N, C-alpha and C positions, 0 to 999 in steps of 0.2 A: 504494501500500500505507501510505504514512504515513498520509492521509486516513481510511482505515479502521480504521485503529489509535487515531487520535485520537479519531474518533468513538466506538469502542469503548469507550474509557477514561473519555470525557466521559459518556456514556451509563451506566455503570456505576458510577460515583461519583454520577450525579445519581440512578440509580434507587433506590440503597441508601438514602438519607433517606425517598424516599417509600413505602418499604414498611416504614418505622418510625414514629416521629413527629415529624419534623421541624417539623410545624405546630405542635406545641405550645409549640416554642421562641418566646422574644420574636422580633420582626422583625428587632431588631437583631442578635440570634446566629443567626438564618438568612441574614441577607446578611453576615456576618462568614465563615460555614461556606462559603456559595459564593463570596465572595472566596477563602478558602484553596483552594478547589477550582479557580478559575481560575489563581490563582499556581501551583498545583501543574503545570497543562497547560503554562503558560508556560516552567517551569523543566524538564519534562520536553521539552517541544520543543528548548530550548537545549541540552538534555542530547545531543539528537540531532544537531543541528548538529555540536557538539564531535566525537559518534563519527564522523561522515560526515568532517570534518576530517581525524580520524587514521585513517579506511581510506582516503582518497583522496591525502592527504598524507603522505608516511613524514617530513616535517620539521616536521609540526605540532607546534607548542609547547604544545596544549592538555592537560590531563589532571582527570580527574574527581576531585574532593576529599572526595567521600562515602565514607569508609571503609568501609562495608558493599558498595559496588559496587566498589572499587578504582579504579585509575587508567585501565583499560581497559575500560568496562562494555559490555555488549550491549545493544540497545534492548530486547530482550523483557526485560531484567531491569530495567532501569529502569522499564518499565512495570509490570510484576509488583510491585516496590518501592512505587511510588506508588498504585496499587491496594490493597495491602495496608495501606500506612501512612492513606491515605484511609479505608479501611474501620475500621480500630483506632480512628482520632483521633473518628471520629464516634460511635461504641458506648461509648468511656470517656465523651467529654462528654454523652452522652444519658443516661448512667447517675447523672450527678451530681444529687443532691439540691436542687433550686433552693430549697426552702424554708430547708433547714439553711447551703445555700452561695448565697445569690442572686446572687454576681456572677463567681463560679467560672470559669462556660462564657465569659463575654464577657472577662474578664481572659485567661483561656488562649488562647483565638483571637486575640485582639487581640494578643499578644505572638509567637504562632506566624506571623501573618500579618506582623508586623513584620520578624520573621528571614526569611520568605520573601521580602517586597519587596527586602530587602537581596540576598537572593542571586541573585534576579534582576537586579537593579542589578549585581551584581558580575560576574555572567555578560554582561550587555551590556556592561559596560567591558571585559572580557576579549575583544570580538567576537562574541560569540554571539548570534545573533539568533532570530526566530522569524517566521513568516508563516503565512497562511493562504491557501492556493487554491482555487478552485472552478473 
């Protein structure tokens, strides 16, 4: 089931930009946005690892720190939040007028990716892992 949900998550996030105009973005911004999607997918899998720990180990010391999800989220809630924020992020960034604000998209994506790299690293340090099985 996890494999199908991850595939759906990635497909939805990757298909959204292809319907709009991601190809009009600079190559750097396209790469930064795809990195944002990948980091979100990793964070999602790490959060699901935490949820499994909470479900199977009543002494699990891990708690979600996202105030929207609360300390004991459900996998569907995590997935819906990630899809919603990914969709919103794309449309907000796509509506930036590059002629008036030429570097805003690049700077925004760089900052958001830096925060997600930190989040993924902190999750890893807390013992959360992710893996792909085929």
